[in-house]
Backbone as JSON Lines, residues from 0, in Angstrom:
{"i":0,"aa":"M","n":[-62.86,16.8,-28.17],"ca":[-63.19,17.27,-29.5],"c":[-63.52,18.75,-29.42]}
{"i":1,"aa":"P","n":[-63.15,19.52,-30.41],"ca":[-63.4,20.96,-30.38],"c":[-64.87,21.27,-30.55]}
{"i":2,"aa":"E","n":[-65.26,22.46,-30.04],"ca":[-66.67,22.87,-30.17],"c":[-66.92,23.38,-31.58]}
{"i":3,"aa":"A","n":[-68.19,23.58,-31.89],"ca":[-68.57,24.01,-33.23],"c":[-68.03,25.41,-33.51]}
{"i":4,"aa":"G","n":[-67.47,25.62,-34.69],"ca":[-66.94,26.93,-35.08],"c":[-65.53,27.16,-34.6]}
{"i":5,"aa":"A","n":[-64.94,26.17,-33.9],"ca":[-63.58,26.35,-33.4],"c":[-62.6,25.88,-34.44]}
{"i":6,"aa":"K","n":[-61.46,26.5,-34.47],"ca":[-60.41,26.06,-35.4],"c":[-59.08,26.05,-34.65]}
{"i":7,"aa":"P","n":[-58.09,25.37,-35.19],"ca":[-56.82,25.3,-34.49],"c":[-56.2,26.69,-34.39]}
{"i":8,"aa":"F","n":[-55.49,26.89,-33.3],"ca":[-54.85,28.19,-33.08],"c":[-53.65,28.28,-34.01]}
{"i":9,"aa":"A","n":[-53.85,28.95,-35.09],"ca":[-52.78,29.19,-36.04],"c":[-53.0,30.6,-36.56]}
{"i":10,"aa":"R","n":[-52.82,30.79,-37.83],"ca":[-53.09,32.1,-38.4],"c":[-54.57,32.23,-38.68]}
{"i":11,"aa":"S","n":[-55.03,33.49,-38.65],"ca":[-56.41,33.75,-38.98],"c":[-56.63,33.38,-40.44]}
{"i":12,"aa":"G","n":[-57.69,32.65,-40.74],"ca":[-57.99,32.26,-42.11],"c":[-57.26,30.99,-42.53]}
{"i":13,"aa":"D","n":[-56.59,30.34,-41.61],"ca":[-55.85,29.11,-41.92],"c":[-56.83,27.94,-41.85]}
{"i":14,"aa":"D","n":[-57.04,27.24,-42.95],"ca":[-58.04,26.15,-43.0],"c":[-57.39,24.78,-43.07]}
{"i":15,"aa":"R","n":[-56.22,24.62,-42.55],"ca":[-55.57,23.31,-42.62],"c":[-56.18,22.34,-41.6]}
{"i":16,"aa":"V","n":[-55.91,21.1,-41.76],"ca":[-56.45,20.06,-40.88],"c":[-55.64,20.06,-39.59]}
{"i":17,"aa":"P","n":[-56.31,20.12,-38.4],"ca":[-55.56,20.16,-37.13],"c":[-54.83,18.86,-36.86]}
{"i":18,"aa":"R","n":[-53.66,18.98,-36.25],"ca":[-52.89,17.81,-35.86],"c":[-53.17,17.5,-34.4]}
{"i":19,"aa":"A","n":[-52.69,16.36,-33.96],"ca":[-52.91,15.95,-32.57],"c":[-52.18,16.91,-31.63]}
{"i":20,"aa":"G","n":[-52.84,17.33,-30.56],"ca":[-52.24,18.17,-29.54],"c":[-52.37,19.66,-29.8]}
{"i":21,"aa":"E","n":[-52.93,20.06,-30.95],"ca":[-53.09,21.48,-31.22],"c":[-54.26,22.05,-30.44]}
{"i":22,"aa":"Q","n":[-54.13,23.32,-30.05],"ca":[-55.21,23.97,-29.33],"c":[-56.26,24.48,-30.31]}
{"i":23,"aa":"Y","n":[-57.51,24.43,-29.87],"ca":[-58.6,24.96,-30.68],"c":[-59.08,26.26,-30.06]}
{"i":24,"aa":"V","n":[-59.39,27.23,-30.91],"ca":[-59.87,28.52,-30.43],"c":[-61.13,28.87,-31.18]}
{"i":25,"aa":"T","n":[-62.07,29.47,-30.43],"ca":[-63.3,29.93,-31.08],"c":[-63.06,31.32,-31.65]}
{"i":26,"aa":"E","n":[-64.02,31.8,-32.44],"ca":[-63.91,33.14,-33.03],"c":[-63.82,34.21,-31.94]}
{"i":27,"aa":"A","n":[-64.61,34.03,-30.87],"ca":[-64.61,35.02,-29.78],"c":[-63.24,35.1,-29.12]}
{"i":28,"aa":"E","n":[-62.61,33.93,-28.91],"ca":[-61.29,33.92,-28.3],"c":[-60.25,34.54,-29.23]}
{"i":29,"aa":"E","n":[-60.42,34.28,-30.54],"ca":[-59.48,34.85,-31.51],"c":[-59.61,36.38,-31.52]}
{"i":30,"aa":"Q","n":[-60.83,36.89,-31.38],"ca":[-61.05,38.33,-31.34],"c":[-60.37,38.94,-30.11]}
{"i":31,"aa":"A","n":[-60.32,38.19,-29.0],"ca":[-59.68,38.69,-27.79],"c":[-58.18,38.89,-28.02]}
{"i":32,"aa":"Y","n":[-57.58,38.07,-28.88],"ca":[-56.15,38.2,-29.16],"c":[-55.86,39.29,-30.19]}
{"i":33,"aa":"Y","n":[-56.86,39.66,-30.95],"ca":[-56.66,40.63,-32.03],"c":[-56.43,42.02,-31.46]}
{"i":34,"aa":"R","n":[-55.38,42.68,-31.91],"ca":[-55.11,44.07,-31.54],"c":[-54.93,44.86,-32.82]}
{"i":35,"aa":"P","n":[-55.53,46.04,-32.9],"ca":[-55.29,46.86,-34.1],"c":[-53.85,47.38,-34.09]}
{"i":36,"aa":"L","n":[-53.35,47.71,-35.27],"ca":[-51.99,48.22,-35.36],"c":[-51.84,49.55,-34.64]}
{"i":37,"aa":"W","n":[-52.85,50.42,-34.76],"ca":[-52.84,51.69,-34.05],"c":[-54.24,52.07,-33.67]}
{"i":38,"aa":"V","n":[-54.34,52.9,-32.68],"ca":[-55.64,53.37,-32.2],"c":[-55.71,54.86,-32.44]}
{"i":39,"aa":"E","n":[-56.79,55.31,-33.07],"ca":[-56.95,56.74,-33.32],"c":[-57.22,57.45,-31.99]}
{"i":40,"aa":"E","n":[-56.46,58.47,-31.73],"ca":[-56.66,59.26,-30.52],"c":[-56.84,60.71,-30.91]}
{"i":41,"aa":"P","n":[-57.65,61.44,-30.18],"ca":[-57.8,62.87,-30.51],"c":[-56.49,63.61,-30.26]}
{"i":42,"aa":"A","n":[-56.22,64.61,-31.08],"ca":[-54.98,65.38,-30.95],"c":[-55.03,66.23,-29.69]}
{"i":43,"aa":"D","n":[-53.88,66.34,-29.03],"ca":[-53.8,67.17,-27.83],"c":[-53.87,68.65,-28.18]}
{"i":44,"aa":"R","n":[-53.29,68.99,-29.36],"ca":[-53.27,70.39,-29.77],"c":[-53.96,70.52,-31.12]}
{"i":45,"aa":"R","n":[-54.37,71.76,-31.42],"ca":[-54.95,72.01,-32.73],"c":[-53.84,72.05,-33.77]}
{"i":46,"aa":"R","n":[-54.25,71.92,-35.05],"ca":[-53.31,72.03,-36.16],"c":[-52.71,73.43,-36.22]}
{"i":47,"aa":"L","n":[-51.53,73.51,-36.79],"ca":[-50.95,74.83,-37.03],"c":[-51.77,75.56,-38.09]}
{"i":48,"aa":"P","n":[-51.9,76.85,-37.99],"ca":[-52.59,77.59,-39.05],"c":[-51.85,77.43,-40.38]}
{"i":49,"aa":"D","n":[-52.58,77.56,-41.5],"ca":[-52.0,77.33,-42.82],"c":[-50.74,78.14,-43.1]}
{"i":50,"aa":"P","n":[-50.73,79.46,-42.86],"ca":[-49.5,80.2,-43.17],"c":[-48.3,79.73,-42.35]}
{"i":51,"aa":"V","n":[-48.54,79.38,-41.1],"ca":[-47.45,78.92,-40.24],"c":[-46.95,77.56,-40.72]}
{"i":52,"aa":"R","n":[-47.89,76.68,-41.09],"ca":[-47.5,75.36,-41.58],"c":[-46.7,75.48,-42.88]}
{"i":53,"aa":"T","n":[-47.14,76.38,-43.76],"ca":[-46.44,76.59,-45.02],"c":[-45.0,77.06,-44.78]}
{"i":54,"aa":"S","n":[-44.83,78.03,-43.9],"ca":[-43.47,78.52,-43.63],"c":[-42.64,77.46,-42.93]}
{"i":55,"aa":"A","n":[-43.26,76.62,-42.1],"ca":[-42.52,75.55,-41.43],"c":[-42.02,74.51,-42.43]}
{"i":56,"aa":"V","n":[-42.88,74.15,-43.38],"ca":[-42.47,73.18,-44.4],"c":[-41.34,73.77,-45.24]}
{"i":57,"aa":"R","n":[-41.47,75.04,-45.61],"ca":[-40.43,75.7,-46.4],"c":[-39.11,75.69,-45.63]}
{"i":58,"aa":"A","n":[-39.17,76.0,-44.33],"ca":[-37.95,76.04,-43.52],"c":[-37.31,74.66,-43.41]}
{"i":59,"aa":"V","n":[-38.12,73.64,-43.24],"ca":[-37.57,72.28,-43.13],"c":[-36.87,71.87,-44.42]}
{"i":60,"aa":"L","n":[-37.48,72.2,-45.57],"ca":[-36.86,71.86,-46.85],"c":[-35.54,72.61,-47.04]}
{"i":61,"aa":"I","n":[-35.53,73.89,-46.71],"ca":[-34.31,74.7,-46.86],"c":[-33.22,74.17,-45.94]}
{"i":62,"aa":"I","n":[-33.58,73.83,-44.71],"ca":[-32.58,73.32,-43.75],"c":[-32.04,71.97,-44.22]}
{"i":63,"aa":"A","n":[-32.93,71.12,-44.76],"ca":[-32.47,69.81,-45.26],"c":[-31.49,69.98,-46.41]}
{"i":64,"aa":"V","n":[-31.8,70.87,-47.35],"ca":[-30.89,71.12,-48.48],"c":[-29.56,71.68,-47.98]}
{"i":65,"aa":"T","n":[-29.63,72.57,-46.98],"ca":[-28.41,73.15,-46.43],"c":[-27.52,72.09,-45.79]}
{"i":66,"aa":"L","n":[-28.14,71.16,-45.05],"ca":[-27.36,70.1,-44.42],"c":[-26.71,69.18,-45.46]}
{"i":67,"aa":"I","n":[-27.45,68.87,-46.51],"ca":[-26.89,68.03,-47.58],"c":[-25.74,68.76,-48.26]}
{"i":68,"aa":"Q","n":[-25.94,70.05,-48.5],"ca":[-24.92,70.85,-49.15],"c":[-23.66,70.93,-48.28]}
{"i":69,"aa":"A","n":[-23.83,71.09,-46.98],"ca":[-22.68,71.15,-46.08],"c":[-21.94,69.82,-46.07]}
{"i":70,"aa":"M","n":[-22.69,68.72,-46.11],"ca":[-22.05,67.4,-46.12],"c":[-21.27,67.19,-47.41]}
{"i":71,"aa":"V","n":[-21.85,67.6,-48.55],"ca":[-21.15,67.47,-49.82],"c":[-19.88,68.33,-49.81]}
{"i":72,"aa":"A","n":[-19.99,69.55,-49.24],"ca":[-18.8,70.41,-49.17],"c":[-17.71,69.76,-48.32]}
{"i":73,"aa":"F","n":[-18.1,69.14,-47.22],"ca":[-17.13,68.48,-46.35],"c":[-16.46,67.31,-47.08]}
{"i":74,"aa":"L","n":[-17.27,66.49,-47.78],"ca":[-16.71,65.34,-48.49],"c":[-15.81,65.79,-49.65]}
{"i":75,"aa":"C","n":[-16.2,66.88,-50.34],"ca":[-15.35,67.41,-51.42],"c":[-14.03,67.92,-50.86]}
{"i":76,"aa":"T","n":[-14.08,68.51,-49.67],"ca":[-12.86,68.99,-49.04],"c":[-11.94,67.82,-48.69]}
{"i":77,"aa":"L","n":[-12.53,66.75,-48.16],"ca":[-11.72,65.56,-47.82],"c":[-11.12,64.94,-49.08]}
{"i":78,"aa":"A","n":[-11.87,64.97,-50.17],"ca":[-11.4,64.36,-51.41],"c":[-10.43,65.26,-52.16]}
{"i":79,"aa":"G","n":[-10.36,66.51,-51.76],"ca":[-9.45,67.43,-52.44],"c":[-9.98,67.87,-53.79]}
{"i":80,"aa":"S","n":[-11.28,67.87,-53.94],"ca":[-11.9,68.23,-55.22],"c":[-11.91,69.74,-55.41]}
{"i":81,"aa":"W","n":[-11.91,70.18,-56.68],"ca":[-11.98,71.61,-57.0],"c":[-13.34,72.19,-56.59]}
{"i":82,"aa":"L","n":[-14.34,71.3,-56.42],"ca":[-15.7,71.74,-56.09],"c":[-15.83,72.15,-54.62]}
{"i":83,"aa":"A","n":[-14.82,71.86,-53.82],"ca":[-14.92,72.11,-52.38],"c":[-15.12,73.59,-52.06]}
{"i":84,"aa":"F","n":[-14.34,74.47,-52.68],"ca":[-14.44,75.89,-52.35],"c":[-15.8,76.49,-52.72]}
{"i":85,"aa":"P","n":[-16.3,76.25,-53.95],"ca":[-17.64,76.78,-54.26],"c":[-18.73,76.19,-53.36]}
{"i":86,"aa":"M","n":[-18.58,74.94,-52.99],"ca":[-19.59,74.31,-52.12],"c":[-19.56,74.91,-50.72]}
{"i":87,"aa":"V","n":[-18.38,75.22,-50.21],"ca":[-18.27,75.85,-48.89],"c":[-18.91,77.23,-48.92]}
{"i":88,"aa":"L","n":[-18.64,78.0,-49.99],"ca":[-19.25,79.33,-50.12],"c":[-20.78,79.24,-50.19]}
{"i":89,"aa":"S","n":[-21.27,78.31,-51.0],"ca":[-22.73,78.19,-51.11],"c":[-23.33,77.64,-49.82]}
{"i":90,"aa":"S","n":[-22.57,76.84,-49.07],"ca":[-23.07,76.34,-47.78],"c":[-23.23,77.49,-46.79]}
{"i":91,"aa":"V","n":[-22.3,78.42,-46.82],"ca":[-22.4,79.59,-45.94],"c":[-23.64,80.4,-46.3]}
{"i":92,"aa":"A","n":[-23.84,80.61,-47.61],"ca":[-25.03,81.35,-48.06],"c":[-26.31,80.59,-47.68]}
{"i":93,"aa":"S","n":[-26.29,79.28,-47.84],"ca":[-27.47,78.48,-47.51],"c":[-27.76,78.53,-46.01]}
{"i":94,"aa":"T","n":[-26.71,78.62,-45.2],"ca":[-26.91,78.71,-43.75],"c":[-27.64,80.0,-43.4]}
{"i":95,"aa":"V","n":[-27.29,81.08,-44.08],"ca":[-27.98,82.35,-43.86],"c":[-29.46,82.22,-44.25]}
{"i":96,"aa":"V","n":[-29.7,81.59,-45.4],"ca":[-31.09,81.41,-45.86],"c":[-31.86,80.49,-44.91]}
{"i":97,"aa":"A","n":[-31.21,79.44,-44.39],"ca":[-31.87,78.52,-43.46],"c":[-32.22,79.24,-42.16]}
{"i":98,"aa":"T","n":[-31.33,80.11,-41.71],"ca":[-31.63,80.9,-40.51],"c":[-32.83,81.79,-40.75]}
{"i":99,"aa":"W","n":[-32.87,82.42,-41.93],"ca":[-34.03,83.24,-42.3],"c":[-35.3,82.4,-42.29]}
{"i":100,"aa":"G","n":[-35.21,81.16,-42.82],"ca":[-36.39,80.29,-42.87],"c":[-36.91,79.96,-41.48]}
{"i":101,"aa":"A","n":[-35.98,79.68,-40.55],"ca":[-36.4,79.37,-39.18],"c":[-37.03,80.6,-38.51]}
{"i":102,"aa":"L","n":[-36.43,81.76,-38.74],"ca":[-37.0,82.99,-38.18],"c":[-38.35,83.31,-38.81]}
{"i":103,"aa":"D","n":[-38.51,82.96,-40.09],"ca":[-39.77,83.2,-40.78],"c":[-40.91,82.42,-40.12]}
{"i":104,"aa":"V","n":[-40.63,81.2,-39.7],"ca":[-41.66,80.4,-39.01],"c":[-42.07,81.11,-37.73]}
{"i":105,"aa":"W","n":[-41.09,81.56,-36.96],"ca":[-41.37,82.21,-35.68],"c":[-42.17,83.5,-35.88]}
{"i":106,"aa":"V","n":[-41.73,84.33,-36.85],"ca":[-42.41,85.61,-37.09],"c":[-43.82,85.36,-37.62]}
{"i":107,"aa":"T","n":[-43.98,84.42,-38.54],"ca":[-45.3,84.12,-39.09],"c":[-46.25,83.66,-37.99]}
{"i":108,"aa":"R","n":[-45.74,82.85,-37.1],"ca":[-46.57,82.36,-35.98],"c":[-46.99,83.52,-35.07]}
{"i":109,"aa":"Q","n":[-46.04,84.4,-34.77],"ca":[-46.35,85.55,-33.91],"c":[-47.39,86.46,-34.57]}
{"i":110,"aa":"V","n":[-47.21,86.72,-35.86],"ca":[-48.14,87.59,-36.59],"c":[-49.53,86.96,-36.62]}
{"i":111,"aa":"W","n":[-49.59,85.66,-36.88],"ca":[-50.9,84.99,-36.94],"c":[-51.59,85.07,-35.58]}
{"i":112,"aa":"N","n":[-50.84,84.82,-34.51],"ca":[-51.43,84.89,-33.17],"c":[-51.92,86.3,-32.86]}
{"i":113,"aa":"Q","n":[-51.16,87.28,-33.31],"ca":[-51.54,88.66,-33.02],"c":[-52.79,89.06,-33.81]}
{"i":114,"aa":"R","n":[-52.88,88.64,-35.06],"ca":[-54.03,89.02,-35.89],"c":[-55.29,88.26,-35.53]}
{"i":115,"aa":"H","n":[-55.15,86.97,-35.29],"ca":[-56.33,86.15,-35.06],"c":[-56.6,85.89,-33.59]}
{"i":116,"aa":"G","n":[-55.64,86.24,-32.77],"ca":[-55.83,86.16,-31.33],"c":[-56.07,84.77,-30.81]}
{"i":117,"aa":"V","n":[-55.32,84.42,-29.83],"ca":[-55.55,83.15,-29.15],"c":[-56.57,83.43,-28.07]}
{"i":118,"aa":"V","n":[-57.67,82.73,-28.13],"ca":[-58.74,82.98,-27.17],"c":[-58.31,82.42,-25.82]}
{"i":119,"aa":"S","n":[-58.24,83.31,-24.85],"ca":[-57.89,82.85,-23.51],"c":[-58.9,83.41,-22.53]}
{"i":120,"aa":"E","n":[-59.26,82.61,-21.59],"ca":[-60.22,83.05,-20.58],"c":[-59.46,83.32,-19.3]}
{"i":121,"aa":"P","n":[-59.75,84.44,-18.65],"ca":[-59.01,84.72,-17.42],"c":[-59.38,83.72,-16.33]}
{"i":122,"aa":"S","n":[-58.45,83.51,-15.46],"ca":[-58.71,82.57,-14.38],"c":[-59.71,83.17,-13.39]}
{"i":123,"aa":"S","n":[-60.28,82.35,-12.58],"ca":[-61.29,82.81,-11.62],"c":[-60.7,83.82,-10.64]}
{"i":124,"aa":"T","n":[-59.42,83.68,-10.29],"ca":[-58.81,84.63,-9.36],"c":[-58.7,86.0,-10.0]}
{"i":125,"aa":"A","n":[-58.34,86.05,-11.29],"ca":[-58.25,87.34,-11.98],"c":[-59.63,87.98,-12.05]}
{"i":126,"aa":"R","n":[-60.63,87.17,-12.31],"ca":[-61.99,87.7,-12.4],"c":[-62.42,88.27,-11.05]}
{"i":127,"aa":"A","n":[-62.11,87.56,-9.98],"ca":[-62.48,88.01,-8.64],"c":[-61.76,89.31,-8.28]}
{"i":128,"aa":"L","n":[-60.48,89.42,-8.65],"ca":[-59.73,90.65,-8.37],"c":[-60.33,91.83,-9.12]}
{"i":129,"aa":"R","n":[-60.69,91.62,-10.39],"ca":[-61.31,92.71,-11.16],"c":[-62.63,93.12,-10.54]}
{"i":130,"aa":"R","n":[-63.4,92.14,-10.08],"ca":[-64.69,92.44,-9.45],"c":[-64.5,93.3,-8.21]}
{"i":131,"aa":"E","n":[-63.48,92.93,-7.41],"ca":[-63.18,93.7,-6.2],"c":[-62.78,95.14,-6.54]}
{"i":132,"aa":"R","n":[-61.9,95.29,-7.56],"ca":[-61.46,96.63,-7.95],"c":[-62.64,97.47,-8.43]}
{"i":133,"aa":"R","n":[-63.53,96.86,-9.21],"ca":[-64.71,97.61,-9.69],"c":[-65.59,98.05,-8.53]}
{"i":134,"aa":"K","n":[-65.76,97.16,-7.54],"ca":[-66.59,97.48,-6.38],"c":[-65.99,98.66,-5.62]}
{"i":135,"aa":"I","n":[-64.66,98.64,-5.42],"ca":[-63.99,99.74,-4.7],"c":[-64.13,101.04,-5.48]}
{"i":136,"aa":"R","n":[-63.95,100.98,-6.82],"ca":[-64.09,102.2,-7.64],"c":[-65.5,102.77,-7.54]}
{"i":137,"aa":"R","n":[-66.5,101.87,-7.59],"ca":[-67.9,102.33,-7.47],"c":[-68.14,103.03,-6.14]}
{"i":138,"aa":"Q","n":[-67.61,102.45,-5.06],"ca":[-67.78,103.05,-3.74],"c":[-67.09,104.41,-3.67]}
{"i":139,"aa":"E","n":[-65.88,104.51,-4.26],"ca":[-65.17,105.79,-4.25],"c":[-65.94,106.85,-5.04]}
{"i":140,"aa":"R","n":[-66.48,106.45,-6.22],"ca":[-67.25,107.42,-7.01],"c":[-68.51,107.85,-6.28]}
{"i":141,"aa":"S","n":[-69.16,106.91,-5.62],"ca":[-70.38,107.23,-4.86],"c":[-70.06,108.2,-3.73]}
{"i":142,"aa":"A","n":[-68.96,107.95,-3.02],"ca":[-68.56,108.84,-1.93],"c":[-68.21,110.22,-2.47]}
{"i":143,"aa":"E","n":[-67.54,110.27,-3.63],"ca":[-67.18,111.54,-4.25],"c":[-68.43,112.32,-4.65]}
{"i":144,"aa":"R","n":[-69.43,111.63,-5.21],"ca":[-70.69,112.29,-5.59],"c":[-71.41,112.84,-4.38]}
{"i":145,"aa":"T","n":[-71.4,112.09,-3.28],"ca":[-72.05,112.54,-2.05],"c":[-71.37,113.8,-1.53]}
{"i":146,"aa":"K","n":[-70.04,113.83,-1.51],"ca":[-69.31,115.02,-1.06],"c":[-69.63,116.2,-1.96]}
{"i":147,"aa":"E","n":[-69.69,115.97,-3.27],"ca":[-69.99,117.05,-4.22],"c":[-71.39,117.61,-3.99]}
{"i":148,"aa":"R","n":[-72.34,116.73,-3.72],"ca":[-73.72,117.16,-3.45],"c":[-73.77,118.03,-2.21]}
{"i":149,"aa":"I","n":[-73.08,117.64,-1.16],"ca":[-73.06,118.4,0.08],"c":[-72.41,119.76,-0.16]}
{"i":150,"aa":"R","n":[-71.32,119.78,-0.93],"ca":[-70.61,121.01,-1.23],"c":[-71.51,121.98,-2.01]}
{"i":151,"aa":"R","n":[-72.3,121.44,-2.99],"ca":[-73.17,122.29,-3.8],"c":[-74.28,122.93,-2.97]}
{"i":152,"aa":"R","n":[-74.73,122.25,-1.96],"ca":[-75.85,122.77,-1.14],"c":[-75.37,123.81,-0.12]}
{"i":153,"aa":"G","n":[-74.13,124.11,-0.13],"ca":[-73.64,125.13,0.76],"c":[-72.9,124.61,1.96]}
{"i":154,"aa":"G","n":[-72.56,123.35,1.91],"ca":[-71.73,122.77,2.96],"c":[-72.48,122.52,4.26]}
{"i":155,"aa":"G","n":[-73.74,122.88,4.33],"ca":[-74.53,122.57,5.52],"c":[-74.32,123.55,6.66]}
{"i":156,"aa":"A","n":[-73.48,124.55,6.54],"ca":[-73.22,125.5,7.64],"c":[-74.41,126.46,7.78]}
{"i":157,"aa":"G","n":[-75.03,126.45,8.91],"ca":[-76.13,127.37,9.2],"c":[-77.42,126.96,8.56]}
{"i":158,"aa":"Q","n":[-77.52,125.87,7.9],"ca":[-78.75,125.46,7.24],"c":[-79.46,124.44,8.11]}
{"i":159,"aa":"L","n":[-80.71,124.7,8.45],"ca":[-81.44,123.82,9.34],"c":[-82.3,122.8,8.61]}
{"i":160,"aa":"S","n":[-82.71,123.1,7.4],"ca":[-83.54,122.16,6.65],"c":[-83.04,122.08,5.2]}
{"i":161,"aa":"H","n":[-83.55,121.13,4.48],"ca":[-83.14,120.9,3.09],"c":[-83.95,121.71,2.1]}
{"i":162,"aa":"S","n":[-84.91,122.49,2.56],"ca":[-85.76,123.22,1.62],"c":[-85.18,124.52,1.16]}
């Protein structure tokens, strides 16, 4: 006999009377079988900036219309319709506009990156190299100042004391 709260393994919420030989499952076991349709995961990348997203949507719409227009021109040509020639001409013009749309996305993205800057941190090796270069420059400047000081005092020739 099934334990309390168990129901036959059928659909969730099915309240029919169990038949002989059917398996009984408890709520906990039913939960183990339950899988959500999708699992929310954090995005790997950030969203596109608004101006870039806007130009991308515009480009996709223009390209979609261009492809439909080219297909209609092709079908009109096969059918021998009078509309074929104007459609081919407008398809050529639309191709130019679609190319502009794709380039617009690229240029807008470059401009946005240039204006707002992508924050990047230098690697530890770059930092170490800069530190080394600064240390060498400091030593060179110090040595240069020491030479200048000696030169100002008369080069030390014939001088027995610093007074």
